[in-house]
C-alpha positions as a printed Julia matrix, in Angstrom:
229×3 Matrix{Float64}:
  -9.07    0.11   20.31
  -7.04    2.78   22.11
  -8.17    6.4    21.94
  -5.0     7.36   20.06
  -5.68    4.71   17.42
  -9.3     5.81   17.17
  -8.3     9.46   16.67
  -5.9     8.38   13.94
  -8.61    6.38   12.19
 -11.05    9.28   12.51
  -8.53   11.61   10.85
  -8.07    9.07    8.06
 -11.84    8.91    7.57
 -12.09   12.72    7.42
  -9.38   12.8     4.74
 -11.17   10.22    2.6
 -14.15   10.67    0.32
 -16.24   13.75   -0.4
 -17.2    15.92    2.6
 -19.14   16.64    4.68
 -18.89   13.49    6.8
 -21.86   12.93    9.1
 -21.26   11.76   12.65
 -23.55    8.77   11.96
 -21.44    7.63    8.99
 -18.18    8.19   10.86
 -19.53    6.3    13.88
 -20.46    3.35   11.66
 -17.02    3.3    10.02
 -15.21    3.32   13.37
 -17.66    1.15   15.3
 -18.41    3.74   17.98
 -21.33    5.99   18.93
 -21.99    9.42   17.36
 -21.44   10.92   20.82
 -17.9     9.49   20.8
 -17.33   10.98   17.34
 -18.34   14.44   18.64
 -15.88   14.15   21.53
 -13.12   12.96   19.22
 -13.75   15.81   16.77
 -13.26   18.24   19.66
 -10.04   16.43   20.6
  -8.69   16.7    17.03
  -9.53   20.4    16.97
  -7.6    20.78   20.2
  -4.6    19.12   18.55
  -4.62   21.71   15.74
  -6.82   20.2    13.02
  -9.22   22.73   11.46
 -12.54   20.89   11.1
 -15.6    22.77    9.89
 -19.17   21.77   10.71
 -21.15   20.51   13.66
 -23.51   17.75   14.72
 -26.46   17.49   12.35
 -24.62   19.12    9.43
 -21.54   16.95    9.02
 -17.83   17.68    9.3
 -15.25   18.81    6.75
 -11.49   18.68    7.29
 -10.22   22.13    6.26
  -6.63   21.93    7.46
  -4.75   18.9     8.74
  -2.04   19.9    11.19
  -0.3    16.53   10.69
   0.27   16.91    6.95
   2.25   19.64    5.19
   0.64   21.4     2.21
   1.1    19.49   -1.03
   2.41   21.15   -4.13
   2.58   19.43   -7.51
   2.92   20.62  -11.06
   0.18   19.44  -13.42
   2.57   16.94  -15.03
   3.6    15.61  -11.62
  -0.05   15.14  -10.75
  -0.71   13.23  -13.99
   2.29   10.99  -13.24
   0.98   10.27   -9.74
  -2.47    9.4   -11.05
  -1.03    7.11  -13.72
   1.23    5.33  -11.23
  -1.52    4.83   -8.64
  -4.0     3.63  -11.27
  -1.42    1.1   -12.44
  -0.9    -0.06   -8.83
  -4.66   -0.52   -8.5
  -4.61   -2.86  -11.49
  -1.51   -4.98  -10.97
  -0.94   -4.84   -7.21
  -1.93   -7.58   -4.8
  -5.29   -6.92   -3.05
  -3.8    -4.98   -0.14
  -1.6    -2.85   -2.39
  -4.44   -2.2    -4.81
  -6.66   -1.01   -1.96
  -3.84    1.19   -0.64
  -3.46    2.82   -4.08
  -7.19    3.62   -4.14
  -6.99    5.09   -0.64
  -3.93    7.15   -1.59
  -5.81    8.66   -4.55
  -8.7     9.63   -2.28
  -6.37   11.23    0.28
  -4.46   13.04   -2.44
  -7.65   14.48   -3.85
  -8.67   15.75   -0.42
  -5.37   17.63    0.01
  -5.14   19.33   -3.38
  -6.31   22.82   -4.33
  -9.73   22.79   -6.05
  -8.36   23.18   -9.6
  -5.93   20.29   -9.23
  -8.48   18.18   -7.38
 -10.65   18.57  -10.49
  -7.71   17.54  -12.7
  -7.19   14.43  -10.58
 -10.86   13.44  -10.86
 -10.88   13.94  -14.63
  -7.27   13.06  -15.41
  -6.32   12.74  -19.07
  -4.06    9.77  -18.33
  -5.19    6.47  -16.88
  -4.09    2.83  -16.99
  -5.78   -0.38  -18.05
  -4.7    -4.0   -18.38
  -6.37   -6.64  -20.53
  -4.04   -9.36  -19.21
  -3.44   -9.04  -15.5
  -0.86  -11.03  -13.52
  -2.04  -14.28  -12.01
  -3.34  -13.65   -8.46
  -0.85  -14.48   -5.69
  -1.36  -17.62   -3.63
   0.25  -16.17   -0.49
  -0.5   -13.07    1.61
   1.74  -10.58   -0.17
   1.37   -7.96    2.58
   3.02  -10.45    4.95
   5.84  -11.03    2.45
   6.35   -7.27    2.02
   6.57   -6.82    5.79
   9.13   -9.63    6.07
  11.17   -8.04    3.27
  11.21   -4.66    5.03
  12.02   -6.33    8.36
  14.76   -8.41    6.69
  13.48  -11.73    8.0
  13.9   -15.05    6.2
  10.72  -16.74    4.99
   9.87  -20.33    4.15
   7.31  -21.54    1.62
   6.44  -24.38   -0.69
   7.12  -23.77   -4.37
   5.96  -25.41   -7.6
   8.16  -24.7   -10.61
   7.1   -24.49  -14.26
   7.53  -28.27  -14.65
   5.35  -29.07  -11.65
   8.21  -30.07   -9.34
   7.58  -29.1    -5.72
  10.23  -27.99   -3.25
  10.4   -26.36    0.16
  12.4   -23.13    0.2
  13.92  -20.85    2.82
  14.97  -17.51    1.37
  16.04  -13.99    2.22
  13.39  -11.86    0.47
  14.96   -8.9    -1.34
  12.34   -7.32   -3.62
   8.91   -7.9    -5.14
   8.56   -7.07   -8.83
   5.22   -6.62  -10.62
   5.66   -7.6   -14.26
   3.3    -7.81  -17.24
   2.06  -11.35  -16.73
   3.34  -12.33  -13.3
   4.5   -10.92  -10.0
   7.75  -12.28   -8.61
   9.96  -12.32   -5.55
  13.69  -11.77   -5.98
  15.43  -13.59   -3.14
  18.59  -15.26   -1.96
  17.72  -18.97   -1.77
  19.44  -20.87    1.02
  18.71  -24.21   -0.7
  20.49  -23.19   -3.92
  22.94  -20.74   -2.3
  22.2   -18.3    -5.09
  19.78  -15.63   -6.28
  16.43  -17.01   -7.4
  13.2   -15.51   -8.77
   9.92  -16.99   -7.52
   6.46  -16.35   -8.97
   4.0   -15.32   -6.27
   1.24  -17.45   -7.84
   3.37  -20.6    -7.42
   4.2   -20.07   -3.75
   2.2   -21.59   -0.88
   2.19  -21.84    2.92
   4.3   -18.73    3.55
   5.87  -18.57    7.02
   7.94  -15.69    8.36
  10.84  -16.9    10.52
  12.84  -15.16   13.25
  16.05  -15.56   11.21
  17.18  -11.98   10.52
  19.55  -11.01    7.72
  19.61   -7.32    8.65
  21.26   -5.11    7.47
  22.17   -6.94    4.26
  19.04   -6.56    2.12
  20.1    -3.46    0.18
  23.58   -4.67   -0.84
  22.21   -8.17   -1.52
  19.51   -6.71   -3.76
  22.04   -4.56   -5.6
  24.18   -7.66   -6.29
  21.11   -9.71   -7.25
  19.95   -7.14   -9.8
  23.43   -6.93  -11.27
  23.5   -10.72  -11.58
  20.08  -10.81  -13.24
  21.01   -8.06  -15.71
  24.22   -9.89  -16.63
  22.32  -12.98  -17.73
  21.81  -13.4   -21.49
  18.38  -12.37  -22.74
């Protein structure tokens, strides 16, 4: 791991969880020695981060030079908590973990009163029926969608018929009982919706459809909305 990457990961660790962070715990998280952690803390201080504490007592991130101060109304904060809790429940494993991490980082950047409100938020989310788990690495599919690269995969429809598809991925939608991909299907030459739990053997190709994703998605959504209920 490069030193730059290590410093970034150390800053992420300092933002997460309740302080103070001991050098031993930080060293274990990053896979380095406590001595390296001490040197890296000094480097972050030199870059403008205000970090309280010292070896033997733990470290607390007081001010992060890389992040601007956050300001939310109480209602905005409740909305953020509700949205992130929902993402924890219905997102694929990577997205669910990211939502949990975002909540921890948010709490570390808020004033004490609002940090307390986040911890004991009035609103939360729960699901008794969660979407079926995806059978492909959804993080890979998200990356391909952002990069506007065609993907191939095997697909089993509701009748059990199996086909091989090549599509331009446009958007991933998390619904009540399933999560789906909206895509332009090259086999059908039309917009199609694919359930993530019926896809298999996802492969990202080098076939780029940049910069057409946004207009294609706009047209796809209009087509879907125009269909009879």
